[in-house]
N, C-alpha and C positions, 0 to 999 in steps of 0.2 A: 728681608727679615729672616734671621737665622734662629731656629728653635734650639734653646739650650736644654740639654738633657742631663738630669741629675743622676749620677751613678748610684746604685743602691748601696747601702751600708753593708759591710761584710760582717756577719755574726760569728767570726772565728778568728783565731790568732793568725797573724801573717805567716805564711809558709811558702816554700818553693815546691811546686808540683810539676813533675815532668812525666810524660807518658809516651811509650813507644809501641806502635801497633804490632800485633802478631797475626799472621795470616794463615789460612787453611790452604789445601792443595788447589782449591778453585778460586784463589785470589780474593776471598772475602775476609773481612776482619773478624777473627774469632775473639780477640781480647787485647789487652794492653799490659805491659809491664809498667808499674808505677814506681817513681823515685821521689823520696821525700827527704827534706832537710829542714831543721828548725831555722827560722828567719832571723833570730837574734845574732846569729853568726853563720856565714855560709860555709865556714870550715867544718870538717867532719867532726861530729860529736864524739865524745868518749863513750865507751860501752856503758860506764856507770850512769851516765846521763840518759842513755836511751831507754832505760827501764821506765823512767817517768816521762821524759820529754818526748821521745819518739812515739810512744803509745798515744800521747795526746795529739801529736802531729798527724798520725795515721787517722785517728778518729775525726779530727777536724778537716783534714785535707781530702778525705775520701769523697765528700760531696762535691768538691770543686772538680776533681778529676773525672767524675762520672757525669757532669753536666753536659747535656746534649748528646749523650751516648745511649744507644739502644739498650734496653733493659736486659737483653739476653747475653751481652758481652761479659767476658770474664776479666778479672783484674789480678795480676800477679804482684805480690808485695814481698820484698825482701825481709826476712826475719833473722836477726842475729840470735845467738844462744840465749841471751837474757830474756828476749821477748818470747821465744819459744817456751821457755820454762814458766814465764809469767802467763802464758795462755792469752796473750794480747789479741790474738786473732778472733777471740770470742766476741769482741766488740764490733766486729764487721759481719755482714751477711754471708753465710756459708754458701749460698747458691751462686754467688758471683765472685767472692774473694777466694783466691788460691794462695796458700801459704808457700812461699818460695824459700827453701832452705839454702842459705849462703854456702858457698864452697869452703869457707873457713870453719864451718861448724863441724865438730867431731861427733861421730855417732855413739855417744856415751849412753849407758842404760837410762839415765835420767832424761836425755834428749829424746831417745826413741820412745820412752813411755809417754812423754808430752805429745809427741807427734801422733802416736796411736790414739791418744785421747781426742785430739783434734779430728782425726779421721772418723772416730766413733760419733763425733758431733756433726758430721756431715761435710767437713772441709776436705778439699783435695790438696795433696802435697806435690810440690815440684822441687826437684833437686837441681840447683843452679851450677852452671859452668863445669859440667862433667867432661873430662878428657881422657877417661879410661884408667886413671890411677887406682891402684888397689886401696882397700881400707874403707870404701864407701858401700860395701855390700849390704850392711844393715839398712841403709837408706834406700838402696835399690829394691830391696824386698818389700818396702812399704810405699814407695813413691808412685804416684799416679802418672806423673809426667817427669821425664828427665830431659833437661836442657843440655844439649851437647854444644860446647864452644868449638865451632869448626874453624875459627880464624887461625891461620897458620898451619893447619893440619893438612897433610897430603891426602889424596884420594884413598890410598891403601889404609892409612891410619883411620880415616872416617869409616871406611868399610869394616875394619876390624872392630871399632867401637860399636857400630850398629849391630853387628853379629853378636857381640858380647851382650848387648842390652836386649836383644830379642828373646833372650832366655827368661826375661822378667815380664811381669804383667803390668807394663807401663807404656804410655804413649811417648813418642820421641819428638822433641822440639829442637830444631837446628837454629842456633843463634849466632849472630855476627856473620851472616852471609853477605859477601861483598861482590859476588859475580854470578852470572847465569850458570856456569859450569858446576859450581858448588851446589846451587839450588837444584839443578836437574839431578845431580848425583844423590842428594839427600831425599829427593822425591822418589827416585828409583829404589832407594833402600828402605822405603816404608815410613819415612818421617811423616808425622801428621801436621805439624805446625812449623812456621818459618818466621824468622825475625832477623832484621839487619839492615845495613846500609843499602843493599841491593834494591830493597823495596822503596827506598826514597829516590833513587836515581835509576830509572829503568834502563835496560841495555840500549846503548846508542846504535841505531841501525842506519847505515849510510844511505842517503837519498830519501829518507822518510819525509813525507810531506804532510802539511796540516790539511785536515779535511776541509771540503768546500764550506761546510756549515761553520767550522771554527775560524775560517779566514775572515768572515764578516765580524765575528766577535773580536778577533784580534785587531782588525782595523779600527773598530770602535774603541777598544782599549788604548790603542795608540793615540787616538784623538783625545781621549780622556786624560792622558798623560801630558798633553800639551797645555801649558799655562794659559794660552790664548783661546782655549776652547770656549765657545759661546753657549750660554745657558739656553737660549732660544732654540738652538740646534738640538741640544739635549732634550728639551721638552718635546720637540717635534718627533724625535726618534722614539721616545716612550709612548707618545700619543698614537703613533702609527703601528705599535706593536701591542696586540691584545694581551699577550702573556705578561709583558713588562708592565702594562697599565694595571692589570689585575694585582700583580705582585707588589707594585708601589702602593696601591690603595690598601692592600692587606698589611703592608709594612707600616704605613703612617697611622692606620687605625688600630694597631696593636696596643695592648695594655701598657707597653713600655713607655709610650708617649703620654698616656692618661689624658687625652683630649676630651673636653666636655661635649663637643659635638662631633658626629661622624663626618669625615671628609669624603665627599662623593665625586670630586672632580680632580683631574690631573693637575690643573692650574692651581688649585688650592694646595694640593700636596707639595708641588714644587715651591710655592711661596713659603709654606711653613718650614720646609726642610732647609731651604737656602741652597745656593749653588754648590758650596763645598760638600755639604752633607749629601746632596743628591749625587754628585759625581762619585763620592765614596761608595754610596749604596750601589750604584749601577756597576762600578768596578768589581765589587764583591759578587754581585749576581752573575756577571759575565764570566768571572773566574770559576765560579761554581758550576757553570753550564758547560765548561770546556770538556769535562769528562765526568760522567755520572757513576762510574764504578766506585765501589767502596774504598779501594786503595787510593784512588785519586781524590775522593772526598776527604779523606784524612789529611792529605797533603794540602787541600784547600783550607781546611780548618786551621792547620798549622800556619799557613801563609797569612790568613786573615788575622789570626790572633797576634802574629808577629808584627803586622802592620799597625794594629791598634796599640801594642805594647810600645813600639818605637815612637809612634806619634805622641802618646801620652807621656812618655818618659822625657822627651826633649821639650815638650810644652812647658814643663816646670823648671827648665834651666834658665839662668840669667842670660846666657848667650847660647842659644841652640846651635848645633853644628850645621843644621839645614832646617828649612821651614818644616813644620809638622806635617804638612801635606806631602812633602817629598819623602819624609821618613815613613809615612804610611805606605806609599808606593814601593819603597825599598823593601819593606817586609812583605807586602802583598805579592810582589813579583819574584820573591826569593825561590819559589818552586816552579816557576813557569817551564823550565827545561824538563823537569820530571813530568809535568802535565802534558806537554806537547811532544815529548820525545825528540827534541831538537837541542842543539847546543845553545847555551846562553849567549854565545857570541852571535849566532845567527839571529836570535830573537831580538837582541839589543840593537842590531844593525838598523832595525826599522823603528825603534822606539824613540820618541822625542823627549828623552829624559836628560837631566844634567849629566855631563861627561863623568863626573865622580861617581854618580850612582850607577851608571852603566858599567864602569870599571869594577866597582864593588861587587855587582851582581855576576860579573864574569870571573871573580876570584882574585882580582888585583888588590894588593894591600894599600889602603888609604883610610881616611877618617871614616867614610861611610861604611867601608868593609869591617872596620873595628866595631862599629855599632851593630851591624848585622850579625857579626860573630857573637856579640853579647846575647842577642835574641836566640841564636842557635844554641849557645851554651846553656841558657836557662831552660830551653826545651829539652835538652839532652841530659840535664842534671850535672853539668861540668862545673861543680862549685868552686874549685880552686882558681880556675881561669876567670870566673865571674868576680870573685873576690878581688883579684888583682885589678881588673878593669874598674870596678866600682870605687875602689880606694883611690885610684889615680884620677878619677873624675869627681871625687868628693860626693858620691851618691850613697844614700842611706839604704843598706840592704833590706831593712824592714819595709820602707816605702816601695822599693823596687818589687819586693815580693807581692805587695798588695796590688800594684799596677799589673803585674804578670797575671795574678789570679783574676782581676777584673777584666783583663784583655781576653782571657779564655771564656769567661762568662759572656762577654759582649759578642765574641765570635760565634759561640754556640747559639745565641739568641738571634743574631741577624741572619745566620744561615738557616735556622729552623723556620723563621718567619717567611723567608723568601723561597722556601722549597715548595714546589707545586704539589698538591695532593694527587 
C-alpha cells in the first residue's frame, strides 16, 4: 500500500524564485540573494511592467523563498530604478530585507532621496556589482553593504578597490568568487561576506577520503540506488537504528500526512509509506547527515528540491525521459561531489545508477544532463536558457514555476521534519 500525499494548494501567483547563499568569514550562512521573474513569461520583463508586476512578484514570492530558513537570515533583493522610486521595499520586512541597488541605477537626486527614505524606515542598502568605476560616490556614501564583483579582476585590482571602499562606512561583500585564492585574498582585505561558485564546489584536495562514519552512509545510499534493493532489508536497517526509527516515526506522524491515528511501530510506518516513498525518505536523511555544517545543508536543500522538481516534472509527461524515481536520484545526487569533497567520477564509480545518469552527473552532455541543467538553471535564475528548453519540450512555464515552488516547500518540510532536535 502506497500512501498518496496531496500537495497543498499555493495561495499565490506562479513565480520563479531562485536564491543564492551568502556566507560570513566563519562559513555560516548570513543570508541569500533572491532572484524573481514573472511566470507568465520567463523572458526578462520590461521596466514599465516591473512597476506593477515585479512588485507583486516580490510580495508573493518572498514567503516561498523564506520557507524553511532561519528567521535571522537576510535577503537581498534587486531593485531597478522604478521600484526604488515606488518605495516597493516597504511591502517587505525591514529587519530581514536588504534593498540591493542594481549597477545600472544612476545616483540621481530622486533616487538618492528615495534610498535615504528607505534607510530612515530601517532598511539596509546594498550597492550591486561595484568594480571601482567613478560616478557611484553618492551611493557609496549611503550604502550599508557594497558588493564587489571580483570575477575577472586581478589581485592588485581587488586590493585597490578594497582600499578605495575602506574610506566609506560600509561592509564589503565579495561576489562571484570562483577559487580559494580569491576567497583568501578578500578575507585578508577585510571583506565581511562572500558569495559565489566557490562555495558550491569546495576546493578539490588530492587524496581526500570519506570519513569512516560517512562510508556506511554512502554504502547504504549505493544500495538504495539499486533497483533490486529489498524492502525487508531496508526495514531491518531502520529497525536496528534508534535514530532512524525515531525520525521515521516523527516523519510519518507529522501533520503533513494528517493520519487519524498515531503510528507507533516501524512496520506500520513502512506499510503506509510504501517501498518507493520509504527509499526516497531514507535517501534524503542520509544525504542530510553527510555534513551538518550550514554551507553543506544549503547544498542538501538544493539537491533535495532538485530531485523533487525533476521527479514531479517528468511524472506529468506523456513519455518521460527516465522513470520518476531515477530523476529524483539525478537531482538528489547532483551535489554529492561538493558534500564529500571528491570528484563526481570517483563517487559514480561505485554507484549502481543507469549509465546515462552517471554520465550526466559527471558533466557529460546527454538527455539526463539536459534535464539536470534545467533544474540548475531554474535555481540560478537563468531564465533565457530555461525558456529555450521548455519551449523545445512543450512545457508550460507557469506549470513549471508551480512545480519548482512546490519542490522547494516539500524539501524544506522533509528536511525540517527529519532534523534531530
